[in-house]
N, C-alpha and C positions, 0 to 999 in steps of 0.2 A: 811323296804324295802325288798321286796322279791328278790331272785337272778335274776329272770327274769327282774324285774324293774331295778335292778342295771346294768344288761347287756345292756338293752335298753338305759339307761342313758349314759353309756360309749360309746356306738355306736353313740348316738346323739352328744356327745362332740367331738368325732373323726370326725364326718361329718362336724360339725361346724368349727372345726380347719382346716380341709381340704379345706372348702369353703373360709375361711379367707386367707389361704396360696395361694389358687388359685387366689383370688381377688388381693392380694398384688403382686403376680407374674404377673398377667395380667396388673396391673397398671404400674409396672416397665417395662414390655415389651412395653407398649404403650408409656411410657416416653422415652425409648431408641429409639423406632422407630421415635418418634417426633423429638428427637435430631438429628438423622441421616438425616431425611428429611430436617431439618433446615440447617444442614451442607452442604447437596447437593444443596439446593436452594442458599445459600450464595456463594458457589463455582461457580454456574452458573451465578449468578449476577455479581460476581467479574470479570469473564471472559468477559461477554458482556459489562460491564461498562468500562473495560480496552480498549476494541476495540473502543467504542464510543468516549472516551475522548482522545485517543492517535493517532488515524488516522489523517493525515494531512487534513486540511479543504478543500484543493483542491479536495480531493477524497470523501468527504462526500456529496453524492447526497441525494435528498429528499427520494428516495426509501431505501437507505442504512440506513439513520437515522431513518426513520419510523419503519423499521423492527427491528432494535436494541432497540429503545425506547419501542415499543409495547411488545417486548419479555421481557424487563426489568420490565415493568408495570405488566405483567402477573406474573412474578416471585415474585415481591414485594407483590402483592395481596395474593398470596399463603403463603408468609412468614407472613403476618399480620394475616392470619387465624390461624397460629400456634403460633405466638409470637406478640401479639398486644402491641406495645410500641410507645412512642412519636417519637423516632428516626426513626423507620421504617415508621411511618406515614409521617414524614417529607421527607424521601427519595422518597416516592410515590408521594407526592405533587411536589417535585422538578422535577421529570420526567414528570409529567403532564404539568409543566411549559415549559419544553424543547420542548415537542411535540407541544405546542401552538405557539412557536416562529417561525418567518419566517426564512427560511434558508439564512444565510448571503452570499452575493456575494463576492467571493474571486478572485481578479484579479491576473493574472500572474505577477511575479516580473519584473518590467520594467528594461530593459537593460540586462536581464539575459536570456540565452538560455535554462536554466534548472529550474525546480520547486524546486529542492533540492539545499541546500547550498554546499554540498560536497558529496563525495562517501559514507562516513559512514551514513550520513543522508538518502541517497537513499537506502542503504542496510537495514537500520532499517525499512523504509517504506515497502520495499519488504517483510521483515519478518512479519510485521503486516498484510499485505495483504494475505500472505500465511495462517496465523493463521485465518483470517476472512473467507477465502475460506473453510478451514477445519471445522470451526464452522458452517457455512451455510450448508455445505454438511451433517453434522450430524443432523441439524434441519430438513433438507429435508428428510433424511432417517427415522427419528423418527416420521415424520408427524406433528411436532410442528408448522410448517408454511405450507401454501399452496405451492404445487409444482411449480405452475406458478410464484408465488411471489419469491420463493427461486431462481428459474432459472434466473429470470430477474435481481436480485441483483448479483447473481454469475457472470453473463455476465459482469456487470459493474465492478466487482472486477477484473475480468480477464483483462479488458481494462486498468484499473488503474495499474495493475501489469506490463502490456506491456509498459505503459508510463514511469513507474519507471525504467524499464530496458533500455528504450531509453535514459533516462537521464544519465544512466551509460555509454552508448555508446557515448553520446556527450562528457562526461568527458574524455573518452578514446581518442576521436578525438582531444580534446583540448591538451591532453598530447602529441599526435603525432605532432600536430602543433608546440608546444613549442620545442620538441626535434629535429624534422626533417624539419620543415618549412611548408609553405602554400601548396606547390605542393603535397606532400604525404597525407596531411590532407584533401584536397578539395574533393576527391572522397568519403571519409568516411562521410563527412558532407552531401554530396548530397544523399547518400544512406539513411542516417538517416532522411533527409527531406522527402523522398518518404514514408518511414515507418510512419512518423508522419502525413503526409497528408492522408494516408489511414484510420487513426483513427478519422479524423476531420469531421465526419458525421453531427455533430450538431454545427459546427463552434466554439466550445469552446476552440479550440487550436489556434485560429487565431493569438493571440499575440505571442505565442511561435514560431509559424511558421514564423511570421514577423521577430522576433529576429534572428532566424536561417537563414532565407533567406538573411537578411542584412549582416550577418557575411560571408555567402557564397559569396555574391557580393564583399565584401572587400577582401576575399581570391583570388577571380578570378582576381581582379584588381592587387593584388600583383603578382600573377602568370604571368599575362600578362606583367607587368612591368619587371619582371625577364627575361621573354622571349625576350623582346625588347633589354634589356641590353646585354643579351647573344648574340643575333644576331648582335648587334653593335660591341661587342668585337670580334666576329668571323669575321666580315667584316673588322675591323681594322687589325686583324692578317693577313688576306689574302692580304690586301693592303701592309702591311709591308713586307711580303714575296715577293710580286711582285716587290716592290722597291729594295729589296736586289738583286733579279735576274737581274733587269735592270742595277744595279751598276756594276755587274761583267760580264755583257754581252759584248763581244768584239765589239769595235766600227768599223764602216765600213771603209775600207781602200781605200784611194783615190790616184790614180797613176797620178802624174803631169808631167810625161815624155811626 
């Protein structure tokens, strides 16, 4: 083999080895990018799934559920393209089943002025709604969903958040009633009633308004009874004072001369 041939062979071997190294590096880069995309998709899925499954049923409207489910379906389809597995396929089918289900009708708890059982429950809901608002704002900014669709759902989330804060106000008014009585609590309940009425455009809050109105009527009756008792006590006090004055008043003097 001539020196020229030897040199060409060496060059050929170097080129082949470089191509092999480039191919291996390219495969590794693609594998790393695929892994990173899967991690990002799983994180997006976890976030949306958490909101879908933990928001109180009272606040899950058709529009909110459809947006979250459609977003999750899109993410799972992209995941299947990168990682086709039986578990991922099952998750996709489960979501398609949820989308086909009718939205359950959830009634307001009878006998309760609030949707939430206690203050901690209401605060957890408020936190979830803030998270949902942030999530939707990001989707809107990214162009993942239509602007009109995002804005419609964001409006519903804001209303739900307002309702949650009103529940907290009701609990505050109940504490005022327990600590100070019906009189100081009554104006607070009336203010809350007006706020709730302004949100009742679709009559979905009728039951809660009824419970609140009934309690206000009961408080009004208590306040009226206390007023009458106070007036009767005041009248009795004045009569007793007049009686004392009559007792010590000098009697008229009669001259029999």
